C-alpha positions as MATLAB code, in Angstrom:
seq = 'XXXXXXXXXXXXXXXXXXXXXXXXXXXXXXXXXXXXXXXXXXXXXXXXXXXXXXXXXXXXXXXXXXXXXXXXXXXXXXXXXXXXX';
ca = [
      -0.015   -0.043    0.021;
       1.329    3.499   -0.856;
       2.360    5.445    2.055;
      -0.105    8.587    2.717;
       0.891   11.854    1.997;
       0.935   14.367    4.978;
      -1.477   17.034    5.038;
       1.083   19.681    4.529;
       2.216   18.059    1.549;
      -1.026   17.494   -0.011;
      -1.948   21.034    0.104;
       1.297   22.182   -1.421;
       0.820   19.664   -4.552;
      -3.003   21.263   -4.523;
      -1.826   24.805   -4.501;
       0.944   24.216   -7.070;
      -1.469   22.613   -9.480;
      -3.788   25.371   -8.886;
      -1.068   28.004   -9.659;
      -0.322   25.962  -13.099;
      -3.929   25.995  -14.194;
      -4.217   29.962  -13.629;
      -1.057   30.202  -16.056;
      -2.496   27.461  -18.415;
      -5.845   28.542  -18.785;
      -7.117   25.142  -17.927;
     -10.207   24.747  -15.386;
     -10.161   24.232  -11.646;
      -9.725   20.815  -10.827;
     -12.068   18.784   -8.777;
     -12.242   19.404   -5.041;
     -10.214   16.905   -2.927;
     -11.852   14.206   -1.612;
     -11.876   14.313    2.718;
     -10.032   11.568    4.005;
     -11.959    8.832    6.074;
     -11.547    8.610    9.823;
     -10.712    5.133   11.153;
     -12.953    4.092   13.922;
     -12.084    1.915   16.638;
     -12.754   -1.659   16.504;
     -15.493   -2.848   18.962;
     -13.198   -5.539   20.622;
     -11.108   -2.753   21.795;
     -13.697   -0.897   23.300;
     -15.366   -3.635   25.496;
     -11.578   -4.821   26.460;
     -10.931   -0.920   27.785;
     -14.459   -0.826   29.587;
     -13.430   -4.027   31.345;
     -10.216   -2.650   32.187;
     -12.075    0.608   33.620;
     -13.906   -1.878   35.952;
     -10.768   -3.301   37.429;
      -9.368    0.441   38.142;
     -12.619    1.591   39.821;
     -12.547   -1.521   42.245;
      -8.567   -0.849   42.613;
      -9.705    2.455   43.667;
     -12.105    1.645   45.787;
      -9.491   -0.610   47.517;
      -6.982    2.466   47.910;
      -9.603    4.429   49.099;
     -10.534    2.241   51.960;
      -6.781    1.942   53.092;
      -4.789    5.240   55.042;
      -4.372    8.686   54.066;
      -1.866    7.319   51.381;
      -4.701    5.658   49.725;
      -6.049    8.925   48.792;
      -3.523    9.941   46.200;
      -3.656    6.290   44.842;
      -7.149    6.518   44.612;
      -6.951    9.713   42.709;
      -4.278    8.120   40.491;
      -6.649    5.488   39.492;
      -9.769    7.390   38.995;
      -7.804    9.691   36.632;
      -6.429    6.303   34.761;
      -9.740    4.937   34.507;
     -11.051    8.336   33.014;
      -8.370    8.046   30.798;
      -9.042    4.718   29.450;
     -12.614    5.561   28.831;
     -11.558    8.485   26.271;
];
């Protein structure tokens, strides 16, 4: 499969093409097609949801322990939130 061009390279090529068309008198080129965004697979989402439950449990356990547990609970809570995104 051919390597995808970066957005900058694509834009440069479009502009160069537009300038040459201006001087040669050719009609403007068709608008470039938008890139398709890759969607996350369902399996990956399901596993991350399961992982979120684990971190939530560990956060609860950490909360039950002494003062130091508060910091750990916050950390695991943050990680769980990040994993959900």
